[in-house]
KEDO-78190 format. One record per residue: z, y, x of N, C-alpha, C in turn. Coordinates in nm, 2 decimals, padded with zeros to 4 digits. Layout:
BEGIN
{{Z,Y,X},{Z,Y,X},{Z,Y,X}}
...
//
This chain:
BEGIN
{{-02.00,01.07,-01.59},{-01.91,01.01,-01.49},{-01.78,00.95,-01.59}}
{{-01.76,01.02,-01.68},{-01.61,00.99,-01.77},{-01.67,00.85,-01.83}}
{{-01.79,00.87,-01.89},{-01.82,00.75,-01.99},{-01.85,00.63,-01.89}}
{{-01.89,00.65,-01.77},{-01.90,00.53,-01.68},{-01.77,00.45,-01.64}}
{{-01.66,00.56,-01.62},{-01.52,00.50,-01.60},{-01.46,00.43,-01.72}}
{{-01.49,00.48,-01.85},{-01.46,00.43,-01.96},{-01.52,00.30,-01.99}}
{{-01.65,00.28,-01.97},{-01.69,00.17,-01.97},{-01.66,00.03,-01.89}}
{{-01.64,00.10,-01.76},{-01.58,-00.02,-01.66},{-01.44,-00.05,-01.70}}
{{-01.36,00.06,-01.76},{-01.22,00.02,-01.81},{-01.22,-00.07,-01.91}}
{{-01.32,-00.06,-02.02},{-01.32,-00.15,-02.13},{-01.37,-00.30,-02.07}}
{{-01.45,-00.29,-01.99},{-01.50,-00.42,-01.94},{-01.39,-00.51,-01.89}}
{{-01.27,-00.45,-01.83},{-01.15,-00.52,-01.79},{-01.06,-00.59,-01.93}}
{{-01.08,-00.56,-02.01},{-01.02,-00.64,-02.14},{-01.12,-00.74,-02.20}}
{{-01.07,-00.85,-02.20},{-01.17,-00.95,-02.26},{-01.10,-00.99,-02.40}}
{{-01.17,-01.01,-02.50},{-01.15,-01.03,-02.64},{-01.19,-01.17,-02.67}}
{{-01.12,-01.24,-02.76},{-01.17,-01.38,-02.80},{-01.13,-01.39,-02.94}}
{{-01.20,-01.48,-03.00},{-01.17,-01.54,-03.13},{-01.22,-01.70,-03.13}}
{{-01.21,-01.76,-03.23},{-01.25,-01.91,-03.25},{-01.38,-01.94,-03.21}}
{{-01.47,-01.83,-03.21},{-01.63,-01.85,-03.16},{-01.65,-01.79,-03.04}}
{{-01.60,-01.68,-02.98},{-01.66,-01.62,-02.90},{-01.55,-01.54,-02.79}}
{{-01.61,-01.50,-02.68},{-01.54,-01.44,-02.59},{-01.62,-01.31,-02.56}}
{{-01.57,-01.19,-02.55},{-01.63,-01.09,-02.52},{-01.55,-00.99,-02.43}}
{{-01.64,-00.89,-02.36},{-01.56,-00.78,-02.30},{-01.64,-00.64,-02.32}}
{{-01.69,-00.61,-02.44},{-01.75,-00.51,-02.49},{-01.87,-00.49,-02.42}}
{{-01.93,-00.57,-02.32},{-02.06,-00.56,-02.27},{-02.13,-00.67,-02.28}}
{{-02.06,-00.79,-02.28},{-02.13,-00.92,-02.31},{-02.05,-00.98,-02.37}}
{{-02.11,-01.10,-02.44},{-02.06,-01.19,-02.54},{-02.10,-01.34,-02.51}}
{{-02.01,-01.41,-02.53},{-02.06,-01.57,-02.51},{-01.98,-01.66,-02.63}}
{{-02.05,-01.76,-02.67},{-01.99,-01.85,-02.73},{-01.87,-01.93,-02.68}}
{{-01.77,-01.98,-02.73},{-01.67,-02.06,-02.68},{-01.65,-02.19,-02.77}}
{{-01.59,-02.30,-02.73},{-01.55,-02.42,-02.79},{-01.42,-02.40,-02.85}}
{{-01.40,-02.50,-02.93},{-01.23,-02.50,-03.01},{-01.14,-02.53,-02.88}}
{{-01.17,-02.61,-02.79},{-01.09,-02.65,-02.68},{-01.07,-02.50,-02.59}}
{{-01.19,-02.45,-02.54},{-01.17,-02.31,-02.49},{-01.10,-02.21,-02.55}}
{{-01.09,-02.20,-02.68},{-01.02,-02.11,-02.78},{-00.87,-02.14,-02.75}}
{{-00.84,-02.28,-02.75},{-00.68,-02.33,-02.72},{-00.64,-02.27,-02.59}}
{{-00.72,-02.29,-02.50},{-00.72,-02.25,-02.34},{-00.68,-02.08,-02.35}}
{{-00.78,-02.01,-02.40},{-00.76,-01.89,-02.41},{-00.65,-01.82,-02.47}}
{{-00.62,-01.90,-02.58},{-00.50,-01.85,-02.66},{-00.37,-01.86,-02.56}}
{{-00.37,-01.98,-02.48},{-00.25,-02.00,-02.41},{-00.26,-01.89,-02.30}}
{{-00.36,-01.85,-02.23},{-00.38,-01.75,-02.13},{-00.31,-01.63,-02.19}}
{{-00.37,-01.58,-02.32},{-00.32,-01.46,-02.37},{-00.18,-01.45,-02.40}}
{{-00.12,-01.56,-02.44},{00.02,-01.56,-02.47},{00.10,-01.55,-02.34}}
{{00.06,-01.65,-02.26},{00.16,-01.66,-02.14},{00.09,-01.63,-02.00}}
{{-00.04,-01.60,-02.00},{-00.08,-01.57,-01.87},{-00.11,-01.66,-01.77}}
{{-00.10,-01.79,-01.81},{-00.11,-01.92,-01.75},{-00.13,-02.03,-01.84}}
{{-00.19,-02.15,-01.79},{-00.18,-02.26,-01.84},{-00.18,-02.39,-01.76}}
{{-00.06,-02.46,-01.78},{-00.05,-02.56,-01.69},{-00.14,-02.68,-01.72}}
{{-00.19,-02.74,-01.64},{-00.27,-02.87,-01.64},{-00.22,-02.95,-01.75}}
{{-00.09,-02.99,-01.74},{-00.01,-03.07,-01.82},{-00.04,-03.04,-01.98}}
{{-00.03,-02.92,-02.01},{-00.03,-02.86,-02.14},{-00.19,-02.90,-02.17}}
{{-00.28,-02.87,-02.10},{-00.42,-02.90,-02.16},{-00.44,-03.05,-02.18}}
{{-00.39,-03.12,-02.10},{-00.39,-03.28,-02.11},{-00.32,-03.32,-02.23}}
{{-00.20,-03.28,-02.27},{-00.12,-03.31,-02.40},{-00.22,-03.26,-02.50}}
{{-00.27,-03.14,-02.52},{-00.36,-03.09,-02.60},{-00.47,-03.21,-02.65}}
{{-00.53,-03.25,-02.53},{-00.66,-03.35,-02.54},{-00.59,-03.47,-02.61}}
{{-00.49,-03.51,-02.54},{-00.42,-03.65,-02.60},{-00.41,-03.64,-02.74}}
{{-00.34,-03.51,-02.81},{-00.32,-03.51,-02.95},{-00.46,-03.50,-03.03}}
{{-00.58,-03.45,-02.95},{-00.68,-03.44,-03.03},{-00.77,-03.56,-03.02}}
{{-00.77,-03.63,-02.91},{-00.84,-03.73,-02.91},{-00.78,-03.86,-02.86}}
{{-00.76,-03.95,-02.96},{-00.66,-04.09,-02.92},{-00.75,-04.16,-02.82}}
{{-00.76,-04.13,-02.71},{-00.87,-04.20,-02.61},{-00.79,-04.25,-02.48}}
{{-00.85,-04.33,-02.40},{-00.77,-04.34,-02.26},{-00.74,-04.21,-02.19}}
{{-00.66,-04.22,-02.08},{-00.60,-04.11,-02.02},{-00.72,-04.06,-01.92}}
{{-00.81,-04.17,-01.89},{-00.94,-04.15,-01.79},{-01.04,-04.06,-01.89}}
{{-01.07,-04.09,-02.02},{-01.15,-03.98,-02.10},{-01.09,-03.88,-02.14}}
{{-00.96,-03.86,-02.17},{-00.89,-03.73,-02.17},{-00.92,-03.65,-02.06}}
{{-00.89,-03.68,-01.93},{-00.91,-03.62,-01.82},{-01.05,-03.55,-01.80}}
{{-01.16,-03.67,-01.82},{-01.29,-03.62,-01.82},{-01.31,-03.50,-01.92}}
{{-01.28,-03.52,-02.04},{-01.29,-03.41,-02.13},{-01.23,-03.27,-02.12}}
{{-01.11,-03.28,-02.05},{-01.06,-03.16,-01.99},{-01.11,-03.08,-01.87}}
{{-01.18,-03.18,-01.79},{-01.23,-03.13,-01.69},{-01.37,-03.07,-01.70}}
{{-01.44,-03.15,-01.81},{-01.58,-03.09,-01.87},{-01.54,-02.93,-01.92}}
{{-01.44,-02.95,-02.00},{-01.44,-02.80,-02.08},{-01.40,-02.69,-01.96}}
{{-01.30,-02.72,-01.84},{-01.27,-02.64,-01.74},{-01.39,-02.60,-01.67}}
{{-01.46,-02.68,-01.64},{-01.60,-02.67,-01.56},{-01.71,-02.58,-01.64}}
{{-01.72,-02.60,-01.77},{-01.79,-02.52,-01.87},{-01.73,-02.36,-01.87}}
{{-01.61,-02.36,-01.88},{-01.53,-02.22,-01.89},{-01.57,-02.15,-01.74}}
{{-01.55,-02.21,-01.64},{-01.55,-02.16,-01.50},{-01.71,-02.11,-01.48}}
{{-01.82,-02.19,-01.55},{-01.93,-02.17,-01.53},{-01.97,-02.04,-01.61}}
{{-01.90,-02.04,-01.73},{-01.92,-01.93,-01.85},{-01.88,-01.79,-01.78}}
{{-01.76,-01.80,-01.73},{-01.70,-01.67,-01.64},{-01.80,-01.61,-01.55}}
{{-01.85,-01.73,-01.48},{-01.94,-01.66,-01.36},{-02.08,-01.62,-01.41}}
{{-02.14,-01.72,-01.50},{-02.28,-01.68,-01.53},{-02.29,-01.59,-01.64}}
{{-02.22,-01.57,-01.74},{-02.22,-01.44,-01.84},{-02.15,-01.31,-01.81}}
{{-02.03,-01.34,-01.74},{-01.95,-01.22,-01.70},{-01.94,-01.19,-01.55}}
{{-02.01,-01.26,-01.47},{-02.00,-01.23,-01.34},{-01.89,-01.19,-01.28}}
{{-01.77,-01.28,-01.32},{-01.66,-01.22,-01.27},{-01.53,-01.35,-01.26}}
{{-01.44,-01.36,-01.21},{-01.34,-01.45,-01.22},{-01.23,-01.41,-01.30}}
{{-01.24,-01.44,-01.45},{-01.13,-01.40,-01.54},{-01.01,-01.51,-01.51}}
{{-01.01,-01.62,-01.46},{-00.92,-01.73,-01.46},{-00.93,-01.78,-01.32}}
{{-00.84,-01.81,-01.24},{-00.80,-01.86,-01.14},{-00.75,-02.00,-01.15}}
{{-00.78,-02.09,-01.07},{-00.70,-02.22,-01.05},{-00.60,-02.22,-00.91}}
{{-00.51,-02.26,-00.94},{-00.40,-02.25,-00.82},{-00.32,-02.38,-00.81}}
{{-00.27,-02.45,-00.70},{-00.17,-02.55,-00.70},{-00.05,-02.50,-00.75}}
{{00.02,-02.59,-00.82},{00.12,-02.57,-00.87},{00.25,-02.55,-00.75}}
{{00.32,-02.46,-00.71},{00.40,-02.45,-00.59},{00.52,-02.54,-00.62}}
{{00.54,-02.58,-00.71},{00.65,-02.69,-00.72},{00.60,-02.84,-00.72}}
{{00.47,-02.85,-00.75},{00.42,-02.98,-00.73},{00.29,-02.98,-00.71}}
{{00.26,-02.99,-00.59},{00.13,-02.98,-00.53},{00.03,-03.07,-00.59}}
{{00.06,-03.18,-00.67},{-00.03,-03.25,-00.73},{-00.08,-03.19,-00.86}}
{{-00.01,-03.09,-00.91},{-00.04,-03.02,-01.03},{-00.11,-02.88,-01.02}}
{{-00.20,-02.87,-01.11},{-00.27,-02.73,-01.12},{-00.23,-02.64,-01.23}}
{{-00.24,-02.52,-01.20},{-00.22,-02.41,-01.30},{-00.32,-02.30,-01.31}}
{{-00.38,-02.27,-01.42},{-00.50,-02.19,-01.42},{-00.42,-02.05,-01.47}}
{{-00.45,-01.93,-01.40},{-00.36,-01.82,-01.40},{-00.48,-01.71,-01.46}}
{{-00.46,-01.62,-01.52},{-00.51,-01.50,-01.57},{-00.54,-01.40,-01.46}}
{{-00.64,-01.36,-01.40},{-00.68,-01.27,-01.28},{-00.60,-01.16,-01.33}}
{{-00.51,-01.10,-01.24},{-00.45,-00.97,-01.25},{-00.53,-00.84,-01.28}}
{{-00.64,-00.84,-01.27},{-00.71,-00.73,-01.29},{-00.78,-00.75,-01.44}}
{{-00.74,-00.83,-01.52},{-00.80,-00.84,-01.66},{-00.69,-00.87,-01.74}}
{{-00.73,-00.82,-01.87},{-00.63,-00.85,-01.98},{-00.71,-00.95,-02.07}}
{{-00.64,-01.02,-02.14},{-00.72,-01.10,-02.26},{-00.64,-01.08,-02.38}}
{{-00.70,-01.04,-02.48},{-00.65,-01.05,-02.62},{-00.72,-01.11,-02.74}}
{{-00.65,-01.18,-02.84},{-00.71,-01.24,-02.92},{-00.74,-01.14,-03.03}}
{{-00.86,-01.16,-03.11},{-00.91,-01.05,-03.23},{-00.93,-01.13,-03.33}}
{{-00.88,-01.09,-03.44},{-00.91,-01.18,-03.58},{-01.04,-01.18,-03.61}}
//
């Protein structure tokens, strides 16, 4: 019974590095863009949509439309990964209370996320 409790407790902490995201039970590969996203979540508990757009703008000198598509593709892949691999919602998407046109990605309060070297 104690080992089951410890196993469940350790699954509540997610670890990531430049290549993978894991929770001691499962592991999934991540992209460079997902790494940036997870690093921001680990540091601040949230990521503003505008920060992601700035990141993509600095990485890819393309049109705003293509930057938005790349960001949306990464977010879609990440949300698919959290459901298909980990069967949970690690990150939630909410409307910014100060500007309903903007989106904020927040870390689910049930989980912790840490970068591992």
